[in-house]
C-alpha positions, 0 to 999 in steps of 0.5 A, spaced: 154 534 471 157 539 476 160 535 482 160 541 487 163 546 489 168 549 494 165 553 497 161 547 500 161 547 508 166 544 511 171 545 505 178 546 506 183 548 501 188 542 498 194 542 502 200 546 497 204 542 493 212 542 495 215 543 489 223 542 486 225 548 483 225 546 475 231 544 471 231 550 466 232 556 472 239 554 473 244 556 469 248 553 464 253 550 464 259 553 460 263 550 455 271 551 453 270 551 445 276 551 440 276 555 435 281 553 429 281 557 422 284 555 417 286 560 411 291 560 406 294 555 409 295 558 416 290 557 422 288 561 428 286 558 433 281 561 439 278 559 444 271 561 447 267 560 453 260 560 451 253 557 456 251 549 453 246 550 447 251 555 445 249 555 436 255 553 433 253 560 428 254 564 434 260 561 436 263 563 428 262 570 430 267 569 437 271 568 431 270 574 427 267 570 422 262 569 418 257 563 419 255 563 412 261 563 409 263 557 413 264 550 412 265 547 420 267 539 422 267 537 428 272 531 429 273 531 422 265 531 420 259 538 417 256 539 421 249 545 421 250 553 423 244 551 427 247 545 432 247 546 439 253 545 442 253 540 449 261 539 451 267 541 450 270 541 443 274 544 437 271 546 431 275 548 425 272 553 421 273 553 413 271 560 409 269 558 402 270 566 401 275 571 400 274 579 399 277 581 393 
């Protein structure tokens, strides 16, 4: 059933709404991430700064490691490579294979 038309004499357009800016337009906060690459009894520690939400696999590439050939630990627990980072932390990277 037809409810009427806005073209009726005297009809006014609805007032414009003042909407808050979307949070998605704000830049993501930056996180300080330490990458500890443990190989053959040695540790190489790198520091990178990335936007919040960056995937673990992307951060591992900053350490010049192949993510698919590594185990990544956060607080001693293994994490999936597609985990988004939401806070500053230390990643321990254990390469699982070497060239040969």
